[in-house]
N, C-alpha and C positions, 0 to 999 in steps of 0.2 A: 519555363514551367516552375511554378512555386509549389514546393512540397509541404510547406508549413504556412498555414493561413492564421494570422494572429487574431484569433477570435476570443482569446482570454480563458479558454477551457482546455483542460488536459484530461485524457482518459488513459489510465494505466491498467493493463491487463496482466494478471499473474496466474500461473497455474496453481501455485500453492501459497499458503499464508505468509511465507517469508520472502517470496520471490521479489516483490516490489521493493521491500525495504533493503534487502541485500543487493539486489540487482540494479536498482536505480534510485535508492533513497536520497542520494545527494542531488540528483536531478529533480526529484519530486520536491525536495526542500527548497531548491533554487526557484522553482516555479511558484511555490507557495509564497516565498519571500517577495517575489515580484508581483504578487497580487492575483495570480491565476486561480481559477476555480479548478481544483483537482478532484477527479473521481477515480476510485480504485475498484476494480472488479476482480474477485478471486474465484477461481473455478472449483477448487477443492479445499476443504478444511483439514483433510488428511486424518480425520479422527480414527479411521480404521487402522492406521499405522501405529497408533499409540498402544502401549502396554495395557492389558486388561484392567490393571489396578489404577490407571491414571484417568483423571476426569476427561471425558471426551471433548469438552469445550476448551481445553487448555490452549491449543494452538490458535483457535478463533479468538480467545481472550487476549493472547499475546499479540495477535495481529492488530486488534483495536488499540491496545496499549501503545504499540509502536507507531501507529497512524496518528494517534493523539499527540504523541511526543513530537513527531515531525511538525505538526501544526503549532503546538504550544511554543516551541523554540523559535518560531518566526515572528512572534509578536513583540 
C-alpha cells in the first residue's frame, strides 16, 4: 500500500496562522524547493485573541509574510 502518491501537489492544513510555519516550515520549504505545488489552508486567523488596541489583521498579515518568505528563499 502506497501512502504517498507523487502527484506534485501538497496540501498543508493548519489550525492557526503560525502552525504550518512553526510545525512544518522546513518540510514545506523542502517541497517547494523540489518543485511541488504547495497549498496552505488555515482555519482560524485568531483575531479575537489579539489585544483590543492591536490591528485585527496582524496575524493574517504575518502568515502571508512568512508564506512568501518560504517561497522567495527557494528561487
